[in-house]
N, C-alpha and C positions, 0 to 999 in steps of 0.2 A: 411541926409545919417543916416540910422538907427544907433544906436549905441547899438552894440550886448552886449560888456563886460561892464559890469557899473566901476564905480570909488568906489571903496569900501569905504567907510568911516566909520571905526569902532564907533564912536561917535554919529553915524546916528540909533537909533532902527531899520527903514527898512533892515539895512546890518544884522542884526539878524534873521530879519524875511525870509534873501533872505536867508540865511545858513539852518533854520529850514528846510524852505520849501526845500533845497536841501538833508539834513540829512532825513527828511519823506519822500522822493522821492527814496532814496537810499536804504530805511528800505523796500520800498515796493516793488520795482525791484528785491532785493535778496530775500525776500519772495515767493515773483510771480516765480523766474527761479527755487530757491532751495526747496520749497514744493511743488507747484503748475503743475511746471516743470515735477515733477518725475510721476506724473499721464500722462502729455499730452504727454510724450514720452516711455510713458507703450506699452510695444508692447505685443498685446492679441496672444500667443500664444495654438494650442490643446496640453493639456497635456498629460502625459499618466502614468495612475499608475502602477507602476511597483507592485504593487500587488493585480493587477486584480481591478475588481469593488468589494470594501467591502462592505459586507452588511451592510445596512444602517437603522437606525431608526429616523422616521419622528416626531417631534414633535411637536402637536399645543396646546393652550392655549387657551380656548373658552369660552366666556361667554356669555349669551343671544344670541345667535349667528346664529339661524335656517336657517335663510333665507341665510346668507353665505354659513351655511355650505350646505346647500342644491345644492346652485348654483356654489361653486368652489372647495368642498372637491373630488370629481371627477375626476378633474384636476390631484391633488395630487395623487389621490390614480390608477390612467391610467397612472401613467410613465412609459417610456420605460427603466427600467431596472432590472437585473435578480432578487435579491432577498432586499425585505425590507418590512418596518412593518411601518404605521401610526398611532400613539396614539395620540390620542384625548383625552383632559380632560377637561370634562364640568365642568366649575367651578360654582354650585351655579345658573344655570340657572335657570329660572321661565319662560321659552317659551318654545316653541315646540322641541329644541335641542336633547330633547333626543328621542322623538320617530323620528328624520330625521336621527338620527345615530345608532337607534337602527336598523331600513329597511335598510341603508348602509353596515352595520352590515351581513345582510344575504347575499348581494350581493358579499360583499368583503373580502375575509375571513383573509386578514393581515391586517384588520382594528382592533385595540384595541381600546377600550370605558374607561375611568375610571369618574365615578362621582364620584363627591366632594358635597354631600349634602347640601344645606342651614343651614349655622349654624350664630349668631348673632356674634358669638365670633372669627369667621374667616374673615380677611381683603379681598378683591376684587381683589388685586394685584397680579402680573401674576407670583411669584418667588415663590410660594407654589404650583400651578400645574405646572409649568416646572419642579419644583424639583422633583414631583410625579411622571412626566412621563417618567423623564430621567432614575429615580430609578426600572419605570418599563420596561425601554427599552432593548430589548433582545440581542442588537448590541452593540458595542464599537465605532460607528460612529456616530453622531447625526445629525440630519440637524434639524432647530429649524423656522417655518415659523408661519404665524397670519391666521383666519379664513377668514379671508375678502379679502384674497392675492389669485393670479392665475397666475402660470409659464409663463411664456414665452414660453414655447416650453413641449414636454415630455421629452426632452434631459435635465431637468433641476438639477435632481438628477446625474445623468452622468457629467454633468458640475462642479458639487461640489464636488464629489465624488474623480474627478480625480484630485482635490488640494491638498488631503491629500496625505502625507508620511511619511518616521518615521522621519522624521525634521520636517514637516509643521503639525499642529495639530489642529489649527485653519483655518477657513477660512471667509474673510468678503466677502458677497457679497454685489448686489446693489438692491436698491427695490424701482420704478418710481411709480408717482404719476399717474393713469389714467388721461386722458385727457379730461374737459368737459370744456364747455362755460363759460366766465366771469371773472373778474378782481382775484376775491377771489381764484378760481381755477388755474390760472397764479402764482399767488403768491404762495401758499401753493407746487405748483411744483417744481420755482425756488428754496423754501427753500429747499425742498429736494434733488433738484440737488446738489444746493450748498452744504450741509451739504453731501453732499456723495462725492464730490467731494474733500471735507474737510480729510474725514476720511482715503476715500481711499490714498490721497495723502501723509497724514500724516502716514501711515502704509508703503506707500512706503519709506519714509525718515525713519524709523528702529524708530516711536514716535508713535505707534499706542494707540490710545485712545477710540475706540468706534466701532460696529457694527452695525446693524440693526437686531431687532428681527425677524420681517417678512424674513432675507434669510441670516441666519448665521448659522457656521456649526464648532462643534470641538468634542471634543471624549469624553467620558466618564471617562478617565484617565485625559484629564485636566480640568474637574469641578471639578472632588473630592481633586483632588491638592491644588486648593484655599478653597476645604469646601464649594463648592459652590455658593450661594449668603450670604451666613454666615455674614459676615462685613457688609453689607448692606441690610440686610434684611427687619429692619424695613420703610426703603425707598419703596414707590411704583413703583420708575424706578430702573434704575441703572444692569438689567438683560444682557443691552445690552451694557452698557458703563463702568458701574465702574467694572464689572466682567471682561472686554475685559484687562482693565489698570491692575487687577491682574494676570489674565492667562496669556497674551500674552508677552512672554520675550525669550531672547534667540534664535531669532529670530523663533521661534516656530508658527509663520501666515505667512501668506498669502492673496493674494486678487483675487477675479476673477469678472471679467467684460465683461467675455465671453455673447452679447446677449443673447445665448439660457437660460444663467443660475439668470436672472434676474426675477423675481416676482414682478409683479403689485400691485397694493391696491387701492383700494378708499380715496379719499381724502374726510374731511369733507366737509357738504355740505355750513358750513356756518362759516364765523369769527369767533363767536364767542366760538364754537364747537372747531376749532381750536385752539384757544387761551386756553382752557382748557387741553387738549394735550398738547400743548406750554409748558406750568406750571408745567404740572405734569413732565413734561423731565427738565424742570430747575431746580428741587429738589435737582439733584444729582451735578449741578455744583459747590457749597460750599466745595464740597468732592475729588475735583479735585485734582490733585500736582500743587503748585503754579508753576511749569513749563511749566504745561500743559496749565496752565490758560493763562499766559503770552503768549505761542507762539497762543492760539485762539483769545486771546484779543487785538495784535499787529497789525495786520494786517486790521483793522476796524478802530483803533482808528488813528492809521499812514492815513489812506487814508482820515479820515475826518480833519486832521491835515493840511494835506498837501495841501486839496481842500482851506482850509480857509485862508492858507497861500497864494496860488496860487492866490487865487479873490484878497486880499489884494495890492499883486504884481502890479496886475493888472493895480492899478492906479497912478502908479507910472512908469513913462516913462523909465525911466535910467533902471526898471531893467524888464521890459515888454517883450521885445524881448527873452531876455536868458529863463529867467521863461517860456514863452510858448515853448521855443525850447526843457527844458528837458520834458516839460508835454507831449506836444506832443510826445516825442520819448518815455516815460511812458506810455502813452496810447495805441500805438501802440505795445510795445513787450505786454503788459496787453493780450490786444484785443487778440492776437496771440495765446500766449501761453493755456490764458482762455478760448478761443475757441475748442481749440486743446482737453482740459482737459474735456470741456462740450460734444464735439463729441465722445469720447472713450467712453462716457456712453450714449450717444445716445438720448443727451439732444438738437437736434440742433437748434431746434425753437428760443430758447436764443442769442443765437449767435450774431445776426444783432443788436441787440440792447446792447451787454452786458456791454459796460461800462454805461450806463443809470442804468441799473438792479446792476451793481455794488454799484454805489455809493447810488440808493436808498435803497439797503439791509444795505449796514454800516451804514445807520440812523435809517433805520426801527427795525434791530434787537435791541437794545438798549433799543428801546422806547416799544418795544412788554415785553423784559423783567422784566423794571422797572415794567409797567402796566397790564402786565395782572393779573388776581384773582388767590394768591395761596389756597385761600379757600378748591377749590376742586382739587389742584395739589396732593392730596393720596386717589380718586379715580378712578376706573378704567372702 
């Protein structure tokens, strides 16, 4: 007969392993339901802006992006929106960006270009060009994206602008990565999807900690209320996470996961290039508040500890079946909740193997964090 409930002996170390397993499983369950569940069960509604369609300024910071500007800028300039301007800040480029932009200026009168000449005393980060672009903006409502991004549809601006209201001054959008063949691209797409699920879920839980620079909207007033990027200007990154942590307060933010609002971008072609990109993003992690670090770290940590304790319990018959039951129950709940969250942001291809990706990513993330070279972290 299968012994489902063990006889607890508190003099045996295995008893405490089982109790630890139950604790880690409970933390996982609470986290999944309380945080990720908010995105999973978020209702996507067509928003109606009570103020009509506000005039918009789209800000793009570009450095040596001539090819991407030529290819993707028309999709932004030709958005179906009544009144908007596009400001491209050409930051110390040495390629043909200036000529591409000059040509487009002849064709699109709502395109503005700001040239930052090459100067050895200037850094290559995004914060200077973004600040100059925002100061030059004619309108109060700003939408930020990157030169290598392509909106999902010509309704991108409408979808993002519709989320603005008197109460909502920040809109956190989502930016998937283009699909290509190969495991590296699949890993990068999963990383993008997982980060997206995290920051969108945390925002729904009233704990916003970041957005993504390629699909982010806020007002000039909000930008000026925290003196822009002043508090973290020395860091190469931070324009989409440290800024949000300062500016998002009193429920002045919302999320937008309408498919029409997505902005797609190209993933780095190699793991090495991706690692350099991740290293730059990691420079801001030390600046996060303790509670944010705890909330972001507790999920992968308890997942790994839960798995280690579960494997240990599998070798003790007395605890095998109860441990297996708890593990399977948690697995099913996570599969359902995380699967719904991934489907909400149209990352359906990961759902079938989500439990394996979940474990792999929990192992991969700390390895990536502690091994990527920081020597390139301040380059853009």
